[in-house]
C-alpha positions in Angstrom: -24.8 -95.2 -38.4 -22.8 -93.9 -35.4 -23.9 -93.6 -31.9 -23.8 -89.9 -31.0 -21.7 -88.9 -27.9 -23.6 -85.6 -27.7 -26.3 -86.2 -25.2 -27.7 -82.7 -26.0 -29.0 -84.0 -29.4 -31.5 -86.2 -27.6 -33.2 -83.2 -26.0 -33.4 -80.9 -29.0 -36.8 -80.6 -30.8 -37.8 -83.5 -33.1 -39.6 -83.9 -36.4 -41.0 -87.4 -36.8 -40.9 -88.7 -40.4 -43.1 -91.7 -41.0 -43.8 -93.5 -44.2 -46.9 -95.6 -44.5 -46.0 -96.8 -48.0 -43.5 -99.2 -49.4 -42.9 -96.9 -52.3 -40.9 -94.4 -50.2 -39.2 -95.0 -46.9 -38.9 -92.7 -44.0 -35.3 -92.2 -44.8 -36.1 -91.3 -48.4 -38.5 -88.7 -47.1 -35.8 -87.2 -44.9 -33.2 -87.3 -47.6 -35.6 -85.3 -49.9 -36.4 -82.8 -47.1 -32.8 -82.2 -46.2 -31.3 -82.4 -49.6 -28.3 -80.1 -49.7 -28.7 -78.8 -46.1 -27.3 -81.4 -43.8 -25.1 -84.5 -43.7 -26.9 -87.7 -44.7 -25.3 -89.7 -41.8 -27.8 -90.4 -39.0 -27.1 -90.2 -35.3 -28.3 -92.8 -32.9 -31.2 -91.5 -31.0 -32.5 -94.5 -29.2 -33.4 -98.1 -30.1 -35.2 -98.3 -33.5 -35.0 -94.5 -34.1 -32.4 -92.8 -36.3 -32.1 -89.0 -36.0 -30.7 -86.5 -38.6 -29.4 -83.2 -37.2 -30.8 -80.1 -39.1 -29.4 -76.7 -38.3 -32.1 -74.4 -39.4 -31.0 -70.9 -40.4 -33.9 -68.6 -41.5 -34.0 -64.8 -41.9 -35.2 -64.3 -38.4 -33.9 -67.2 -36.3 -31.7 -70.2 -36.0 -32.6 -73.6 -34.4 -31.2 -77.0 -34.2 -33.7 -79.9 -34.7 -33.5 -83.6 -35.4 -35.5 -85.3 -38.1 -36.2 -88.8 -36.9 -37.0 -92.1 -38.7 -38.7 -94.6 -36.5 -38.4 -98.2 -37.7 -41.5 -99.4 -35.9 -44.6 -98.0 -34.3 -43.3 -98.6 -30.8 -43.4 -96.7 -27.5 -40.4 -94.4 -27.3 -38.8 -93.0 -24.1 -40.7 -90.2 -22.4 -37.8 -87.8 -23.2 -38.0 -88.5 -26.9 -41.8 -88.3 -26.9 -41.7 -84.9 -25.3 -39.2 -83.6 -27.9 -41.5 -84.2 -30.9 -42.9 -80.9 -32.2 -43.7 -81.9 -35.8 -44.8 -85.0 -37.6 -44.7 -85.8 -41.4 -46.7 -88.8 -42.6 -46.3 -90.1 -46.2 -48.8 -92.3 -48.0 -50.5 -92.8 -51.4 -54.2 -92.0 -51.6 -54.4 -94.6 -54.4 -54.1 -97.2 -51.7 -56.9 -97.6 -49.1 -54.6 -100.0 -47.1 -52.0 -97.3 -46.8 -54.6 -94.8 -45.5 -55.5 -97.4 -42.8 -51.9 -97.4 -41.8 -51.9 -93.6 -41.6 -54.9 -93.7 -39.3 -53.1 -96.3 -37.1 -50.1 -94.0 -36.9 -52.2 -91.0 -36.0 -53.8 -92.9 -33.1 -50.3 -93.7 -31.8 -49.2 -90.1 -32.3 -52.2 -88.8 -30.4 -51.4 -91.2 -27.5 -47.7 -90.6 -27.3 -46.8 -87.2 -28.7 -48.1 -83.6 -28.9 -46.9 -82.2 -32.2 -47.9 -78.7 -33.2 -47.2 -79.3 -36.9 -48.8 -82.3 -38.6 -48.3 -82.8 -42.3 -49.9 -85.5 -44.4 -47.8 -85.9 -47.6 -48.6 -87.7 -50.9 -47.6 -87.5 -54.5 -51.0 -86.2 -55.6 -54.7 -86.6 -54.8 -57.6 -86.8 -57.2 -61.3 -87.7 -56.9 -60.7 -91.1 -58.6 -58.3 -92.4 -55.9 -59.2 -95.2 -53.5 -59.3 -92.4 -50.9 -61.1 -89.7 -52.9 -59.7 -86.2 -52.6 -62.8 -84.8 -50.9 -62.7 -87.6 -48.3 -59.0 -86.9 -47.8 -59.6 -83.1 -47.4 -62.4 -83.7 -44.8 -60.1 -86.1 -42.9 -57.3 -83.5 -42.8 -59.7 -80.8 -41.5 -61.1 -83.1 -38.8 -57.6 -84.2 -37.7 -55.9 -80.8 -38.1 -53.5 -82.0 -40.7 -52.1 -80.0 -43.6 -52.2 -82.0 -46.9 -49.0 -81.4 -49.0 -48.9 -82.8 -52.5 -45.4 -83.4 -53.9 -46.5 -83.5 -57.5 -50.1 -82.2 -57.8 -52.1 -82.8 -60.9 -53.1 -79.2 -61.0 -51.2 -76.2 -59.7 -52.9 -72.9 -58.9 -50.6 -70.3 -60.4 -52.3 -67.5 -58.6 -52.0 -69.2 -55.2 -48.3 -69.9 -56.0 -47.7 -66.2 -56.9 -49.5 -64.8 -53.9 -48.8 -67.3 -51.1 -45.5 -68.9 -52.2 -44.9 -72.6 -52.6 -48.1 -74.6 -52.0 -46.7 -78.0 -52.9 -43.6 -80.2 -52.8 -40.8 -80.2 -50.3 -40.6 -76.4 -50.6 -44.0 -76.2 -49.0 -43.0 -78.8 -46.3 -39.9 -76.7 -45.4 -41.9 -73.5 -45.3 -44.4 -75.1 -42.9 -41.5 -76.3 -40.6 -39.7 -72.9 -40.8 -43.0 -71.2 -39.7 -43.1 -73.3 -36.5 -41.9 -71.6 -33.4 -39.3 -74.2 -32.2 -38.8 -74.4 -28.5 -35.0 -73.8 -28.8 -35.0 -71.1 -31.5 -32.5 -68.2 -31.1 -33.6 -64.9 -32.6 -31.3 -62.9 -34.8 -30.3 -59.4 -33.8 -31.9 -57.8 -36.9 -35.3 -59.4 -36.3 -38.0 -56.6 -36.0 -38.8 -56.0 -32.3 -42.5 -57.0 -32.5 -41.7 -60.2 -34.3 -38.9 -61.0 -31.8 -41.3 -60.5 -28.9 -43.9 -62.7 -30.4 -41.5 -65.6 -31.3 -39.6 -65.4 -28.0 -42.8 -65.6 -26.0 -44.2 -68.5 -28.1 -40.9 -70.4 -27.9 -40.7 -70.1 -24.1 -44.2 -71.3 -23.6 -44.1 -74.0 -26.3 -45.2 -76.9 -24.0 -48.1 -74.9 -22.6 -49.3 -74.0 -26.1 -49.2 -77.6 -27.4 -51.6 -78.6 -24.6 -54.2 -75.9 -25.6 -56.5 -76.1 -28.5 -57.0 -73.3 -31.0 -60.5 -72.8 -29.6 -59.0 -72.2 -26.1 -56.5 -69.8 -27.5 -59.2 -67.8 -29.2 -61.4 -67.8 -26.1 -58.5 -66.7 -23.8 -57.5 -64.0 -26.2 -61.0 -62.6 -26.3 -61.3 -62.5 -22.5 -57.9 -61.0 -22.0 -58.6 -58.4 -24.7 -61.3 -56.9 -22.5 -58.9 -56.3 -19.6 -57.6 -52.8 -19.6 -54.3 -53.7 -17.9 -53.2 -55.8 -20.9 -50.6 -53.7 -22.8 -50.5 -53.3 -26.6 -47.4 -55.4 -27.0 -48.9 -58.3 -25.0 -52.0 -58.2 -27.2 -49.8 -58.3 -30.3 -48.0 -61.4 -29.0 -51.3 -63.1 -28.3 -52.6 -62.2 -31.8 -49.5 -63.4 -33.5 -49.5 -66.8 -31.7 -53.2 -67.2 -32.3 -52.8 -66.6 -36.1 -49.9 -69.2 -36.2 -52.1 -71.8 -34.5 -54.7 -71.3 -37.2 -52.6 -71.6 -40.3 -53.9 -75.0 -41.2 -57.5 -73.7 -40.9 -56.7 -70.8 -43.2 -55.4 -73.1 -45.8 -58.3 -75.5 -45.6 -60.8 -72.6 -45.9 -59.0 -71.1 -48.8 -59.2 -74.4 -50.8 -63.0 -74.2 -50.7 -63.1 -70.7 -52.3 -63.1 -69.4 -55.9 -59.9 -67.7 -57.1 -61.4 -64.2 -56.6 -62.6 -65.1 -53.1 -59.3 -66.8 -52.2 -57.3 -63.7 -53.1 -59.6 -61.5 -51.0 -59.4 -64.0 -48.1 -55.6 -64.1 -48.4 -55.4 -60.4 -48.3 -57.5 -60.3 -45.1 -55.2 -62.9 -43.4 -52.1 -61.0 -44.5 -53.5 -57.8 -43.0 -54.1 -59.6 -39.7 -50.5 -60.8 -39.6 -49.2 -57.3 -40.2 -51.5 -55.9 -37.5 -50.2 -58.5 -35.0 -46.7 -57.2 -35.6 -47.7 -53.6 -35.1 -47.2 -52.7 -38.7 -50.0 -51.5 -41.0 -47.9 -50.5 -43.9 -48.0 -53.9 -45.7 -45.1 -52.6 -47.8 -42.5 -55.3 -46.7 -42.6 -59.0 -46.8 -41.5 -61.5 -44.2 -40.0 -63.7 -46.9 -37.8 -61.0 -48.4 
């Protein structure tokens, strides 16, 4: 490990990677996440925290983030705490003790950080686990976590075909790519409406992390009744609102039958296209 001389790295957005299991370390989690996309050598962030630089390069934007492995559940500097925009926690539902550790970490995260993206990661989850699947799903809904299984016992082929990767590190990367990082830089070819939405969300990241989804919905409803709000501003609000509710959409979909889930997914897709001022639905953001 080398101490980085680049002070700018300390202030870039952070992803906190936490393992609550002895079966996989935080650094193992990071290595799997960043396999083939960055150097495995960590930079020194601050005492007891190693950071791995990740230069994201998506179709529509670029952003530099750091994926951090804390050695202990300690109080970081205020600067580091403010930089955390996403959290990944790994555990095994087969161990109630590890679930207790997850809950302890979440209390610490709630006290010290304000991440927009919160992912709870496990190998798989079934009803016979020490933490039964239904209990785990309810816990994720209550705590606004997205559950990601690395190797699920059952894979819904229809969901995979329609919505893309729903499990594994492919899903984790997709969730992180979908986040509007506070330092993202839009590419020139990005559609105007999407550029406007992402630029506005990035510039107001800190404000948005302090507002709940309910507040966003209420504010949008009130503003929508004001005649002076232009069409483009309403599109930005709708786009940000939909992004803030992605975890709710996923949780709702998991309670539906295959036919109901497909219809529900189509409705959500139409809402996203409408938020970008495009009703054609002929193109895909993931092309």
